[in-house]
N, CA, C and O atoms as a Tinker XYZ file with bonds, in Angstrom:
   536  protein
     1  N    -44.075000   57.795000   17.466000    73     2
     2  CA   -42.822000   58.042000   16.835000    64     1     3
     3  C    -43.797000   59.793000   17.688000    63     2     4     5
     4  O    -44.861000   60.410000   17.659000    81     3
     5  N    -42.451000   59.799000   18.308000    73     3     6
     6  CA   -41.836000   60.791000   19.151000    64     5     7
     7  C    -41.385000   61.793000   18.338000    63     6     8     9
     8  O    -40.478000   61.853000   17.508000    81     7
     9  N    -42.629000   62.976000   18.956000    73     7    10
    10  CA   -42.283000   64.434000   18.672000    64     9    11
    11  C    -40.552000   65.006000   19.339000    63    10    12    13
    12  O    -40.154000   64.833000   20.491000    81    11
    13  N    -39.733000   65.746000   18.111000    73    11    14
    14  CA   -38.280000   65.492000   19.144000    64    13    15
    15  C    -38.129000   67.027000   20.172000    63    14    16    17
    16  O    -38.531000   68.161000   19.915000    81    15
    17  N    -37.451000   66.549000   21.287000    73    15    18
    18  CA   -37.745000   67.489000   22.206000    64    17    19
    19  C    -37.309000   69.142000   21.917000    63    18    20    21
    20  O    -37.572000   69.988000   22.772000    81    19
    21  N    -36.868000   69.377000   21.096000    73    19    22
    22  CA   -37.012000   70.786000   20.721000    64    21    23
    23  C    -38.098000   71.156000   19.807000    63    22    24    25
    24  O    -38.442000   72.338000   19.832000    81    23
    25  N    -38.342000   70.833000   19.482000    73    23    26
    26  CA   -40.107000   70.920000   18.732000    64    25    27
    27  C    -40.844000   70.919000   19.814000    63    26    28    29
    28  O    -41.938000   71.435000   19.588000    81    27
    29  N    -40.722000   70.584000   20.821000    73    27    30
    30  CA   -42.085000   70.296000   21.745000    64    29    31
    31  C    -41.588000   71.861000   22.226000    63    30    32    33
    32  O    -42.265000   72.889000   22.188000    81    31
    33  N    -39.948000   71.668000   22.768000    73    31    34
    34  CA   -40.399000   73.202000   23.694000    64    33    35
    35  C    -40.923000   74.810000   23.143000    63    34    36    37
    36  O    -41.516000   75.707000   23.743000    81    35
    37  N    -40.363000   74.698000   21.609000    73    35    38
    38  CA   -40.989000   75.337000   20.535000    64    37    39
    39  C    -42.077000   75.353000   20.865000    63    38    40    41
    40  O    -42.310000   76.497000   21.254000    81    39
    41  N    -42.990000   74.706000   20.957000    73    39    42
    42  CA   -44.996000   74.705000   20.941000    64    41    43
    43  C    -44.930000   73.808000   19.337000    63    42    44    45
    44  O    -46.005000   74.042000   18.785000    81    43
    45  N    -44.479000   73.333000   18.869000    73    43    46
    46  CA   -45.531000   72.330000   18.198000    64    45    47
    47  C    -45.975000   71.628000   18.271000    63    46    48    49
    48  O    -45.800000   70.739000   19.105000    81    47
    49  N    -47.301000   71.706000   16.874000    73    47    50
    50  CA   -48.305000   70.568000   16.908000    64    49    51
    51  C    -47.344000   69.760000   17.044000    63    50    52    53
    52  O    -46.183000   69.928000   16.669000    81    51
    53  N    -47.869000   68.705000   17.675000    73    51    54
    54  CA   -47.329000   66.730000   17.731000    64    53    55
    55  C    -48.135000   66.078000   16.779000    63    54    56    57
    56  O    -48.518000   65.000000   17.233000    81    55
    57  N    -48.569000   66.312000   15.574000    73    55    58
    58  CA   -49.243000   66.300000   15.368000    64    57    59
    59  C    -49.621000   64.425000   15.331000    63    58    60    61
    60  O    -50.716000   63.943000   15.044000    81    59
    61  N    -48.564000   63.774000   15.648000    73    59    62
    62  CA   -49.280000   62.301000   15.389000    64    61    63
    63  C    -49.451000   61.791000   16.383000    63    62    64    65
    64  O    -49.875000   60.641000   16.275000    81    63
    65  N    -49.204000   62.386000   18.024000    73    63    66
    66  CA   -50.043000   62.686000   18.942000    64    65    67
    67  C    -50.889000   62.541000   18.708000    63    66    68    69
    68  O    -51.327000   61.407000   18.900000    81    67
    69  N    -51.814000   63.619000   18.086000    73    67    70
    70  CA   -53.438000   64.086000   17.520000    64    69    71
    71  C    -53.347000   63.029000   17.003000    63    70    72    73
    72  O    -54.489000   62.645000   17.255000    81    71
    73  N    -52.809000   62.043000   16.353000    73    71    74
    74  CA   -53.520000   61.697000   15.395000    64    73    75
    75  C    -53.976000   60.220000   15.990000    63    74    76    77
    76  O    -54.944000   59.466000   15.893000    81    75
    77  N    -52.865000   60.255000   16.574000    73    75    78
    78  CA   -53.449000   58.571000   17.664000    64    77    79
    79  C    -54.673000   58.998000   19.040000    63    78    80    81
    80  O    -55.834000   58.601000   18.942000    81    79
    81  N    -54.323000   59.629000   19.961000    73    79    82
    82  CA   -56.035000   59.990000   20.011000    64    81    83
    83  C    -57.465000   59.909000   19.497000    63    82    84    85
    84  O    -58.568000   59.573000   19.927000    81    83
    85  N    -57.015000   60.297000   18.558000    73    83    86
    86  CA   -57.914000   60.955000   17.588000    64    85    87
    87  C    -58.822000   58.885000   17.128000    63    86    88    89
    88  O    -59.977000   58.464000   17.056000    81    87
    89  N    -57.713000   58.392000   16.987000    73    87    90
    90  CA   -57.895000   56.891000   16.303000    64    89    91
    91  C    -57.996000   56.275000   17.691000    63    90    92    93
    92  O    -59.077000   55.696000   17.806000    81    91
    93  N    -57.502000   56.226000   18.408000    73    91    94
    94  CA   -57.774000   55.919000   20.141000    64    93    95
    95  C    -59.202000   55.513000   20.337000    63    94    96    97
    96  O    -59.631000   54.435000   20.748000    81    95
    97  N    -60.161000   57.087000   19.789000    73    95    98
    98  CA   -60.799000   56.747000   20.578000    64    97    99
    99  C    -62.107000   56.478000   19.721000    63    98   100   101
   100  O    -63.013000   56.127000   20.478000    81    99
   101  N    -62.621000   56.538000   18.020000    73    99   102
   102  CA   -62.406000   55.507000   17.540000    64   101   103
   103  C    -61.782000   54.462000   17.412000    63   102   104   105
   104  O    -62.280000   53.875000   16.452000    81   103
   105  N    -61.226000   54.068000   17.699000    73   103   106
   106  CA   -60.936000   52.708000   17.934000    64   105   107
   107  C    -61.322000   51.820000   19.363000    63   106   108   109
   108  O    -60.677000   50.811000   19.648000    81   107
   109  N    -62.268000   52.238000   20.085000    73   107   110
   110  CA   -61.991000   51.654000   21.427000    64   109   111
   111  C    -61.117000   51.565000   22.102000    63   110   112   113
   112  O    -61.588000   51.145000   23.160000    81   111
   113  N    -59.356000   51.773000   22.286000    73   111   114
   114  CA   -58.569000   52.242000   22.510000    64   113   115
   115  C    -57.608000   53.029000   23.149000    63   114   116   117
   116  O    -57.694000   54.107000   22.562000    81   115
   117  N    -56.490000   53.155000   24.257000    73   115   118
   118  CA   -55.660000   53.518000   24.755000    64   117   119
   119  C    -54.503000   53.874000   23.657000    63   118   120   121
   120  O    -54.236000   53.096000   22.741000    81   119
   121  N    -53.805000   55.202000   23.849000    73   119   122
   122  CA   -52.864000   56.211000   23.753000    64   121   123
   123  C    -51.495000   55.500000   24.864000    63   122   124   125
   124  O    -51.795000   55.266000   26.035000    81   123
   125  N    -50.283000   55.258000   24.450000    73   123   126
   126  CA   -49.456000   54.716000   25.170000    64   125   127
   127  C    -47.876000   55.672000   25.045000    63   126   128   129
   128  O    -46.801000   55.281000   25.501000    81   127
   129  N    -48.015000   56.470000   24.597000    73   127   130
   130  CA   -46.202000   57.060000   25.048000    64   129   131
   131  C    -45.583000   56.626000   25.312000    63   130   132   133
   132  O    -44.941000   56.743000   26.356000    81   131
   133  N    -45.448000   55.664000   24.192000    73   131   134
   134  CA   -43.884000   54.511000   25.140000    64   133   135
   135  C    -42.795000   54.797000   24.517000    63   134   136   137
   136  O    -41.797000   54.144000   24.822000    81   135
   137  N    -42.678000   55.928000   23.398000    73   135   138
   138  CA   -40.739000   56.201000   22.218000    64   137   139
   139  C    -40.607000   57.224000   23.212000    63   138   140   141
   140  O    -41.569000   57.614000   23.873000    81   139
   141  N    -39.135000   57.789000   23.371000    73   139   142
   142  CA   -39.140000   58.930000   23.465000    64   141   143
   143  C    -37.882000   59.598000   22.937000    63   142   144   145
   144  O    -37.345000   58.721000   22.260000    81   143
   145  N    -37.332000   60.400000   22.905000    73   143   146
   146  CA   -36.143000   60.910000   22.159000    64   145   147
   147  C    -35.119000   61.151000   23.102000    63   146   148   149
   148  O    -35.646000   62.165000   23.560000    81   147
   149  N    -33.820000   61.013000   23.929000    73   147   150
   150  CA   -33.412000   61.143000   24.720000    64   149   151
   151  C    -32.711000   62.722000   24.550000    63   150   152   153
   152  O    -32.537000   63.485000   25.500000    81   151
   153  N    -32.298000   63.070000   22.901000    73   151   154
   154  CA   -32.035000   64.110000   22.590000    64   153   155
   155  C    -33.205000   64.666000   21.445000    63   154   156   157
   156  O    -34.350000   64.227000   21.341000    81   155
   157  N    -32.753000   65.453000   20.852000    73   155   158
   158  CA   -32.939000   66.669000   19.892000    64   157   159
   159  C    -32.078000   66.351000   18.097000    63   158   160   161
   160  O    -31.057000   66.913000   17.701000    81   159
   161  N    -32.857000   65.367000   17.377000    73   159   162
   162  CA   -32.408000   65.018000   15.938000    64   161   163
   163  C    -33.623000   65.673000   14.729000    63   162   164   165
   164  O    -34.816000   65.971000   14.685000    81   163
   165  N    -32.843000   65.658000   14.161000    73   163   166
   166  CA   -33.601000   66.198000   12.900000    64   165   167
   167  C    -33.598000   65.842000   11.891000    63   166   168   169
   168  O    -33.160000   66.854000   11.345000    81   167
   169  N    -33.782000   64.989000   10.932000    73   167   170
   170  CA   -33.587000   64.314000    9.418000    64   169   171
   171  C    -33.310000   65.053000    8.545000    63   170   172   173
   172  O    -32.513000   64.847000    7.630000    81   171
   173  N    -34.202000   66.369000    8.826000    73   171   174
   174  CA   -33.986000   67.377000    7.216000    64   173   175
   175  C    -32.388000   67.810000    7.243000    63   174   176   177
   176  O    -31.544000   67.437000    6.427000    81   175
   177  N    -32.202000   68.562000    8.214000    73   175   178
   178  CA   -31.329000   68.964000    9.169000    64   177   179
   179  C    -29.178000   68.269000    9.156000    63   178   180   181
   180  O    -28.071000   68.793000    9.033000    81   179
   181  N    -29.796000   66.753000    9.388000    73   179   182
   182  CA   -28.601000   65.705000    9.196000    64   181   183
   183  C    -28.605000   64.854000    7.712000    63   182   184   185
   184  O    -27.581000   64.235000    7.421000    81   183
   185  N    -29.675000   64.834000    6.855000    73   183   186
   186  CA   -29.344000   64.700000    5.585000    64   185   187
   187  C    -28.392000   66.112000    4.801000    63   186   188   189
   188  O    -27.297000   66.276000    4.264000    81   187
   189  N    -29.733000   67.005000    5.186000    73   187   190
   190  CA   -28.666000   68.525000    4.145000    64   189   191
   191  C    -27.727000   68.754000    4.769000    63   190   192   193
   192  O    -27.525000   69.964000    4.667000    81   191
   193  N    -26.550000   68.027000    5.756000    73   191   194
   194  CA   -25.380000   67.935000    5.872000    64   193   195
   195  C    -25.272000   67.514000    5.932000    63   194   196   197
   196  O    -25.056000   67.186000    7.098000    81   195
   197  N    -25.136000   66.404000    4.803000    73   195   198
   198  CA   -24.433000   65.748000    3.802000    64   197   199
   199  C    -24.023000   64.354000    4.072000    63   198   200   201
   200  O    -23.392000   63.620000    3.311000    81   199
   201  N    -24.582000   64.016000    5.571000    73   199   202
   202  CA   -24.692000   62.673000    6.281000    64   201   203
   203  C    -25.591000   61.562000    5.368000    63   202   204   205
   204  O    -26.337000   62.172000    4.602000    81   203
   205  N    -25.698000   60.274000    5.264000    73   203   206
   206  CA   -26.249000   59.337000    4.163000    64   205   207
   207  C    -28.060000   58.937000    5.104000    63   206   208   209
   208  O    -28.493000   59.263000    6.209000    81   207
   209  N    -28.473000   58.355000    4.294000    73   207   210
   210  CA   -29.275000   58.154000    5.156000    64   209   211
   211  C    -29.226000   57.153000    6.155000    63   210   212   213
   212  O    -29.515000   57.300000    7.343000    81   211
   213  N    -28.805000   56.035000    5.537000    73   211   214
   214  CA   -28.343000   54.845000    7.189000    64   213   215
   215  C    -27.138000   55.665000    8.235000    63   214   216   217
   216  O    -27.236000   55.364000    9.424000    81   215
   217  N    -26.561000   56.185000    8.042000    73   215   218
   218  CA   -25.894000   57.482000    9.286000    64   217   219
   219  C    -26.916000   58.458000   10.139000    63   218   220   221
   220  O    -26.580000   58.994000   11.195000    81   219
   221  N    -28.643000   58.662000    9.322000    73   219   222
   222  CA   -29.215000   59.160000   10.141000    64   221   223
   223  C    -30.586000   57.821000   11.157000    63   222   224   225
   224  O    -31.201000   57.884000   12.221000    81   223
   225  N    -30.508000   57.119000   10.386000    73   223   226
   226  CA   -30.772000   55.780000   10.862000    64   225   227
   227  C    -30.301000   55.663000   11.903000    63   226   228   229
   228  O    -31.113000   55.637000   12.828000    81   227
   229  N    -28.569000   55.518000   12.326000    73   227   230
   230  CA   -27.958000   54.966000   13.235000    64   229   231
   231  C    -27.918000   55.846000   14.633000    63   230   232   233
   232  O    -27.944000   55.521000   15.821000    81   231
   233  N    -27.853000   56.942000   14.033000    73   231   234
   234  CA   -28.172000   58.173000   15.431000    64   233   235
   235  C    -29.289000   58.160000   15.518000    63   234   236   237
   236  O    -29.593000   58.334000   16.698000    81   235
   237  N    -30.567000   57.987000   14.581000    73   235   238
   238  CA   -31.557000   57.914000   15.412000    64   237   239
   239  C    -31.776000   56.874000   16.367000    63   238   240   241
   240  O    -32.236000   57.333000   17.412000    81   239
   241  N    -31.615000   55.672000   16.381000    73   239   242
   242  CA   -31.902000   54.312000   16.607000    64   241   243
   243  C    -30.584000   54.650000   18.174000    63   242   244   245
   244  O    -30.760000   53.939000   19.163000    81   243
   245  N    -30.181000   55.010000   18.190000    73   243   246
   246  CA   -29.348000   55.512000   19.457000    64   245   247
   247  C    -30.079000   56.317000   20.736000    63   246   248   249
   248  O    -30.015000   55.840000   21.869000    81   247
   249  N    -30.960000   57.900000   20.393000    73   247   250
   250  CA   -31.242000   58.906000   20.734000    64   249   251
   251  C    -32.852000   58.392000   21.053000    63   250   252   253
   252  O    -33.454000   58.987000   21.947000    81   251
   253  N    -33.613000   57.165000   20.235000    73   251   254
   254  CA   -34.880000   56.838000   20.327000    64   253   255
   255  C    -34.449000   55.760000   21.472000    63   254   256   257
   256  O    -33.426000   55.082000   21.378000    81   255
   257  N    -35.320000   55.690000   22.518000    73   255   258
   258  CA   -35.924000   54.623000   23.859000    64   257   259
   259  C    -36.707000   54.409000   23.633000    63   258   260   261
   260  O    -37.212000   54.918000   22.632000    81   259
   261  N    -37.427000   53.430000   24.455000    73   259   262
   262  CA   -38.413000   52.653000   24.458000    64   261   263
   263  C    -38.839000   52.191000   25.892000    63   262   264   265
   264  O    -38.207000   51.283000   26.432000    81   263
   265  N    -40.218000   52.977000   26.719000    73   263   266
   266  CA   -40.766000   52.375000   27.778000    64   265   267
   267  C    -40.429000   50.696000   28.396000    63   266   268   269
   268  O    -40.928000   49.740000   27.801000    81   267
   269  N    -39.744000   50.531000   29.351000    73   267   270
   270  CA   -39.873000   48.624000   29.608000    64   269   271
   271  C    -41.460000   48.700000   29.840000    63   270   272   273
   272  O    -41.617000   47.507000   30.101000    81   271
   273  N    -42.911000   49.315000   29.945000    73   271   274
   274  CA   -43.212000   48.957000   30.316000    64   273   275
   275  C    -44.209000   48.609000   29.301000    63   274   276   277
   276  O    -45.312000   48.062000   29.284000    81   275
   277  N    -43.563000   49.029000   28.632000    73   275   278
   278  CA   -43.809000   47.968000   26.445000    64   277   279
   279  C    -44.417000   46.795000   26.926000    63   278   280   281
   280  O    -45.453000   46.394000   26.395000    81   279
   281  N    -43.775000   46.052000   28.092000    73   279   282
   282  CA   -44.254000   44.268000   27.221000    64   281   283
   283  C    -45.545000   44.635000   28.454000    63   282   284   285
   284  O    -46.052000   43.643000   28.980000    81   283
   285  N    -45.810000   45.354000   28.684000    73   283   286
   286  CA   -47.647000   44.765000   29.301000    64   285   287
   287  C    -48.477000   45.020000   28.062000    63   286   288   289
   288  O    -49.497000   44.340000   28.179000    81   287
   289  N    -48.497000   45.837000   26.695000    73   287   290
   290  CA   -48.969000   45.463000   25.641000    64   289   291
   291  C    -48.595000   43.860000   24.926000    63   290   292   293
   292  O    -47.587000   43.218000   24.630000    81   291
   293  N    -49.973000   43.708000   24.874000    73   291   294
   294  CA   -49.300000   42.380000   23.494000    64   293   295
   295  C    -49.381000   42.911000   22.089000    63   294   296   297
   296  O    -48.350000   42.863000   21.418000    81   295
   297  N    -50.656000   43.495000   21.471000    73   295   298
   298  CA   -50.984000   44.298000   20.572000    64   297   299
   299  C    -49.923000   45.699000   20.770000    63   298   300   301
   300  O    -49.410000   45.924000   21.866000    81   299
   301  N    -49.647000   46.698000   19.420000    73   299   302
   302  CA   -49.006000   47.312000   19.471000    64   301   303
   303  C    -49.143000   48.022000   18.042000    63   302   304   305
   304  O    -48.688000   47.481000   17.034000    81   303
   305  N    -49.671000   49.031000   18.014000    73   303   306
   306  CA   -50.357000   49.852000   16.628000    64   305   307
   307  C    -49.275000   51.035000   16.907000    63   306   308   309
   308  O    -49.375000   50.753000   18.101000    81   307
   309  N    -48.347000   52.085000   16.903000    73   307   310
   310  CA   -46.738000   52.136000   16.057000    64   309   311
   311  C    -47.213000   53.201000   14.819000    63   310   312   313
   312  O    -47.134000   53.133000   13.592000    81   311
   313  N    -47.697000   54.128000   15.676000    73   311   314
   314  CA   -48.196000   55.688000   14.246000    64   313   315
   315  C    -47.019000   56.211000   13.810000    63   314   316   317
   316  O    -45.927000   55.847000   14.247000    81   315
   317  N    -47.259000   57.506000   12.510000    73   315   318
   318  CA   -47.049000   57.925000   12.390000    64   317   319
   319  C    -47.565000   59.092000   11.645000    63   318   320   321
   320  O    -48.513000   58.859000   10.895000    81   319
   321  N    -46.929000   60.831000   11.738000    73   319   322
   322  CA   -48.178000   61.767000   11.533000    64   321   323
   323  C    -47.260000   61.358000    9.344000    63   322   324   325
   324  O    -48.091000   61.404000    8.437000    81   323
   325  N    -46.399000   61.179000    9.108000    73   323   326
   326  CA   -46.087000   61.046000    7.422000    64   325   327
   327  C    -44.406000   60.368000    7.561000    63   326   328   329
   328  O    -43.475000   60.336000    8.366000    81   327
   329  N    -44.796000   59.843000    6.080000    73   327   330
   330  CA   -43.557000   58.586000    6.092000    64   329   331
   331  C    -43.347000   59.049000    4.637000    63   330   332   333
   332  O    -44.276000   59.003000    3.831000    81   331
   333  N    -41.719000   59.641000    4.199000    73   331   334
   334  CA   -41.421000   59.431000    3.770000    64   333   335
   335  C    -40.773000   58.445000    2.820000    63   334   336   337
   336  O    -41.107000   58.084000    1.691000    81   335
   337  N    -39.557000   58.046000    3.744000    73   335   338
   338  CA   -38.771000   56.723000    3.518000    64   337   339
   339  C    -39.381000   55.884000    4.203000    63   338   340   341
   340  O    -40.389000   55.740000    3.510000    81   339
   341  N    -39.563000   54.926000    5.448000    73   339   342
   342  CA   -39.713000   54.463000    6.180000    64   341   343
   343  C    -39.065000   54.580000    7.487000    63   342   344   345
   344  O    -39.483000   54.122000    8.551000    81   343
   345  N    -38.192000   55.124000    7.319000    73   343   346
   346  CA   -36.795000   55.479000    8.647000    64   345   347
   347  C    -36.477000   55.128000    9.744000    63   346   348   349
   348  O    -35.728000   54.263000   10.198000    81   347
   349  N    -37.693000   56.556000   10.499000    73   347   350
   350  CA   -37.987000   56.166000   11.053000    64   349   351
   351  C    -38.468000   55.302000   11.678000    63   350   352   353
   352  O    -37.869000   54.854000   12.656000    81   351
   353  N    -39.836000   54.761000   11.248000    73   351   354
   354  CA   -40.593000   53.962000   11.027000    64   353   355
   355  C    -39.254000   51.994000   11.122000    63   354   356   357
   356  O    -39.568000   51.041000   11.835000    81   355
   357  N    -38.948000   52.000000   10.908000    73   355   358
   358  CA   -38.141000   50.646000   10.847000    64   357   359
   359  C    -36.919000   50.777000   12.110000    63   358   360   361
   360  O    -36.549000   49.794000   12.752000    81   359
   361  N    -36.328000   52.310000   12.346000    73   359   362
   362  CA   -35.905000   51.960000   13.366000    64   361   363
   363  C    -36.936000   52.028000   14.784000    63   362   364   365
   364  O    -36.734000   51.361000   15.799000    81   363
   365  N    -37.698000   52.674000   14.651000    73   363   366
   366  CA   -38.912000   52.271000   15.860000    64   365   367
   367  C    -39.517000   51.183000   15.611000    63   366   368   369
   368  O    -40.303000   50.984000   16.537000    81   367
   369  N    -39.566000   50.453000   14.930000    73   367   370
   370  CA   -40.042000   48.725000   14.554000    64   369   371
   371  C    -38.781000   48.330000   15.180000    63   370   372   373
   372  O    -38.905000   47.949000   16.344000    81   371
   373  N    -37.924000   48.327000   14.830000    73   371   374
   374  CA   -36.598000   47.565000   15.752000    64   373   375
   375  C    -36.299000   46.964000   17.062000    63   374   376   377
   376  O    -36.142000   45.919000   17.693000    81   375
   377  N    -36.322000   48.745000   17.103000    73   375   378
   378  CA   -35.826000   49.028000   19.401000    64   377   379
   379  C    -36.660000   48.312000   19.993000    63   378   380   381
   380  O    -36.391000   47.622000   20.977000    81   379
   381  N    -38.419000   48.454000   19.140000    73   379   382
   382  CA   -39.525000   47.912000   20.091000    64   381   383
   383  C    -39.268000   46.441000   19.952000    63   382   384   385
   384  O    -39.048000   45.575000   20.799000    81   383
   385  N    -39.353000   46.405000   18.748000    73   383   386
   386  CA   -38.140000   44.790000   18.638000    64   385   387
   387  C    -37.414000   44.276000   19.707000    63   386   388   389
   388  O    -37.557000   43.111000   20.080000    81   387
   389  N    -36.964000   44.736000   20.010000    73   387   390
   390  CA   -35.666000   44.366000   21.226000    64   389   391
   391  C    -36.151000   45.000000   22.112000    63   390   392   393
   392  O    -35.226000   44.925000   22.921000    81   391
   393  N    -36.677000   45.405000   22.450000    73   391   394
   394  CA   -37.210000   45.559000   24.424000    64   393   395
   395  C    -38.446000   43.982000   24.479000    63   394   396   397
   396  O    -38.543000   43.084000   25.316000    81   395
   397  N    -39.267000   44.264000   23.083000    73   395   398
   398  CA   -40.659000   43.416000   23.520000    64   397   399
   399  C    -40.815000   42.304000   22.508000    63   398   400   401
   400  O    -41.567000   42.429000   21.541000    81   399
   401  N    -40.120000   41.246000   22.728000    73   399   402
   402  CA   -39.557000   40.282000   20.951000    64   401   403
   403  C    -41.105000   40.001000   20.772000    63   402   404   405
   404  O    -41.708000   40.959000   20.289000    81   403
   405  N    -41.692000   39.149000   20.993000    73   403   406
   406  CA   -43.495000   38.911000   21.599000    64   405   407
   407  C    -44.849000   39.097000   20.872000    63   406   408   409
   408  O    -45.923000   38.556000   20.608000    81   407
   409  N    -43.819000   40.631000   20.665000    73   407   410
   410  CA   -44.537000   41.600000   20.672000    64   409   411
   411  C    -45.909000   41.626000   18.906000    63   410   412   413
   412  O    -45.539000   40.973000   17.930000    81   411
   413  N    -46.913000   42.193000   18.845000    73   411   414
   414  CA   -47.864000   41.979000   17.370000    64   413   415
   415  C    -47.409000   43.413000   17.025000    63   414   416   417
   416  O    -47.851000   44.426000   17.566000    81   415
   417  N    -46.628000   43.377000   16.219000    73   415   418
   418  CA   -46.285000   45.478000   15.894000    64   417   419
   419  C    -46.994000   45.411000   14.593000    63   418   420   421
   420  O    -46.930000   44.362000   13.952000    81   419
   421  N    -47.629000   46.374000   14.163000    73   419   422
   422  CA   -48.414000   47.048000   13.192000    64   421   423
   423  C    -47.882000   49.182000   13.443000    63   422   424   425
   424  O    -47.977000   50.056000   14.304000    81   423
   425  N    -47.393000   49.019000   12.139000    73   423   426
   426  CA   -47.205000   50.646000   11.831000    64   425   427
   427  C    -47.831000   51.629000   10.957000    63   426   428   429
   428  O    -46.701000   51.951000   10.592000    81   427
   429  N    -48.278000   52.090000   10.557000    73   427   430
   430  CA   -48.504000   52.934000    9.992000    64   429   431
   431  C    -49.042000   54.233000   10.020000    63   430   432   433
   432  O    -49.592000   54.356000   11.114000    81   431
   433  N    -49.155000   55.250000    9.367000    73   431   434
   434  CA   -49.443000   56.721000    8.497000    64   433   435
   435  C    -50.342000   57.101000    7.924000    63   434   436   437
   436  O    -50.965000   56.589000    6.994000    81   435
   437  N    -50.583000   58.856000    8.905000    73   435   438
   438  CA   -51.684000   59.034000    8.027000    64   437   439
   439  C    -52.075000   59.989000    6.319000    63   438   440   441
   440  O    -53.041000   60.508000    5.759000    81   439
   441  N    -50.414000   59.718000    6.047000    73   439   442
   442  CA   -49.915000   59.871000    4.850000    64   441   443
   443  C    -48.701000   59.619000    4.525000    63   442   444   445
   444  O    -47.894000   59.358000    5.417000    81   443
   445  N    -48.248000   59.647000    2.963000    73   443   446
   446  CA   -47.190000   58.894000    2.494000    64   445   447
   447  C    -46.327000   60.951000    1.076000    63   446   448   449
   448  O    -46.709000   61.659000    0.143000    81   447
   449  N    -45.005000   60.778000    2.111000    73   447   450
   450  CA   -44.488000   61.727000    0.886000    64   449   451
   451  C    -44.513000   60.861000    0.331000    63   450   452   453
   452  O    -44.755000   59.671000    0.531000    81   451
   453  N    -44.038000   61.921000   -1.044000    73   451   454
   454  CA   -43.994000   61.600000   -2.651000    64   453   455
   455  C    -42.932000   62.025000   -3.090000    63   454   456   457
   456  O    -42.714000   63.227000   -2.936000    81   455
   457  N    -41.848000   61.125000   -3.830000    73   455   458
   458  CA   -41.329000   61.828000   -3.476000    64   457   459
   459  C    -39.896000   61.316000   -5.294000    63   458   460   461
   460  O    -39.556000   60.233000   -5.771000    81   459
   461  N    -39.525000   62.859000   -5.683000    73   459   462
   462  CA   -39.475000   62.555000   -7.579000    64   461   463
   463  C    -39.061000   62.172000   -7.203000    63   462   464   465
   464  O    -39.122000   63.086000   -6.380000    81   463
   465  N    -37.842000   60.821000   -6.324000    73   463   466
   466  CA   -36.896000   60.423000   -7.422000    64   465   467
   467  C    -37.293000   58.770000   -6.861000    63   466   468   469
   468  O    -36.442000   57.881000   -6.889000    81   467
   469  N    -38.362000   58.596000   -6.483000    73   467   470
   470  CA   -39.329000   57.686000   -6.529000    64   469   471
   471  C    -40.118000   57.447000   -8.084000    63   470   472   473
   472  O    -40.175000   56.379000   -8.693000    81   471
   473  N    -40.389000   58.068000   -8.286000    73   471   474
   474  CA   -41.495000   58.977000   -9.593000    64   473   475
   475  C    -40.095000   59.050000  -10.939000    63   474   476   477
   476  O    -39.043000   59.665000  -11.114000    81   475
   477  N    -40.910000   58.016000  -11.635000    73   475   478
   478  CA   -39.902000   57.332000  -12.749000    64   477   479
   479  C    -40.470000   58.053000  -14.279000    63   478   480   481
   480  O    -39.701000   58.231000  -15.223000    81   479
   481  N    -41.922000   58.416000  -14.319000    73   479   482
   482  CA   -43.133000   59.333000  -14.856000    64   481   483
   483  C    -43.977000   60.223000  -14.813000    63   482   484   485
   484  O    -45.079000   60.347000  -15.347000    81   483
   485  N    -43.202000   61.049000  -13.918000    73   483   486
   486  CA   -44.697000   61.738000  -13.278000    64   485   487
   487  C    -45.450000   62.260000  -13.918000    63   486   488   489
   488  O    -45.916000   63.133000  -13.187000    81   487
   489  N    -45.933000   62.318000  -14.897000    73   487   490
   490  CA   -46.607000   62.450000  -16.010000    64   489   491
   491  C    -47.531000   61.905000  -16.389000    63   490   492   493
   492  O    -48.573000   62.374000  -16.848000    81   491
   493  N    -47.191000   60.742000  -16.208000    73   491   494
   494  CA   -48.689000   59.693000  -15.824000    64   493   495
   495  C    -49.133000   59.411000  -15.216000    63   494   496   497
   496  O    -50.265000   59.007000  -15.480000    81   495
   497  N    -48.571000   59.361000  -13.639000    73   495   498
   498  CA   -49.037000   59.581000  -12.419000    64   497   499
   499  C    -49.827000   60.153000  -12.180000    63   498   500   501
   500  O    -50.733000   59.858000  -11.400000    81   499
   501  N    -49.614000   61.707000  -13.151000    73   499   502
   502  CA   -50.757000   63.277000  -13.318000    64   501   503
   503  C    -52.097000   62.741000  -14.676000    63   502   504   505
   504  O    -53.315000   62.820000  -14.513000    81   503
   505  N    -51.628000   62.402000  -15.504000    73   503   506
   506  CA   -52.562000   61.699000  -15.653000    64   505   507
   507  C    -54.011000   60.820000  -15.837000    63   506   508   509
   508  O    -55.086000   60.858000  -16.437000    81   507
   509  N    -53.117000   59.882000  -14.728000    73   507   510
   510  CA   -54.001000   58.760000  -13.901000    64   509   511
   511  C    -55.364000   59.920000  -13.168000    63   510   512   513
   512  O    -55.131000   61.001000  -12.625000    81   511
   513  N    -57.303000   59.037000  -13.448000    73   511   514
   514  CA   -57.592000   59.992000  -12.928000    64   513   515
   515  C    -58.629000   59.072000  -12.888000    63   514   516   517
   516  O    -59.413000   58.847000  -13.810000    81   515
   517  N    -58.606000   58.282000  -11.251000    73   515   518
   518  CA   -59.822000   57.408000  -11.218000    64   517   519
   519  C    -61.275000   57.559000  -10.795000    63   518   520   521
   520  O    -62.092000   58.333000  -10.296000    81   519
   521  N    -61.107000   56.435000  -11.263000    73   519   522
   522  CA   -63.349000   56.905000  -11.622000    64   521   523
   523  C    -63.997000   56.888000   -9.295000    63   522   524   525
   524  O    -64.093000   56.065000   -8.384000    81   523
   525  N    -64.084000   57.461000   -9.384000    73   523   526
   526  CA   -64.830000   57.880000   -7.734000    64   525   527
   527  C    -66.360000   56.651000   -7.749000    63   526   528   529
   528  O    -66.645000   56.105000   -8.814000    81   527
   529  N    -67.019000   56.425000   -6.744000    73   527   530
   530  CA   -68.152000   56.055000   -6.842000    64   529   531
   531  C    -68.969000   55.835000   -6.812000    63   530   532   533
   532  O    -69.723000   54.862000   -6.771000    81   531
   533  N    -68.902000   57.986000   -6.850000    73   531   534
   534  CA   -70.748000   58.183000   -6.850000    64   533   535
   535  C    -70.670000   59.114000   -7.983000    63   534   536
   536  O    -71.697000   59.609000   -8.448000    81   535
């Protein structure tokens, strides 16, 4: 998932790119930066302005571009640093599928944000103490 151009300009850390490079090193594969954004977009600002998640996805899909050279890759691992609700991953997967319908796509994230709205009983989750194998 590409870093928004405005974040690049201000020198913000591209965590997804760093994760991709480390995964590539561990897996012995190459990183191909095949997605980009035509202009800046911020989900946080978009939603805080009162727009719906569906409206954000529509706008995000419009500014997201897929490099045509993606068709040279039969298998694609799409990486995002954090997934909250999956909207950016979903948009990216759909755009890739439009450009390269025969690709084998896998999406992953380094972490998932847990939303309070998803948790019905946070006290029961906090009481869970999984046993460690050591």
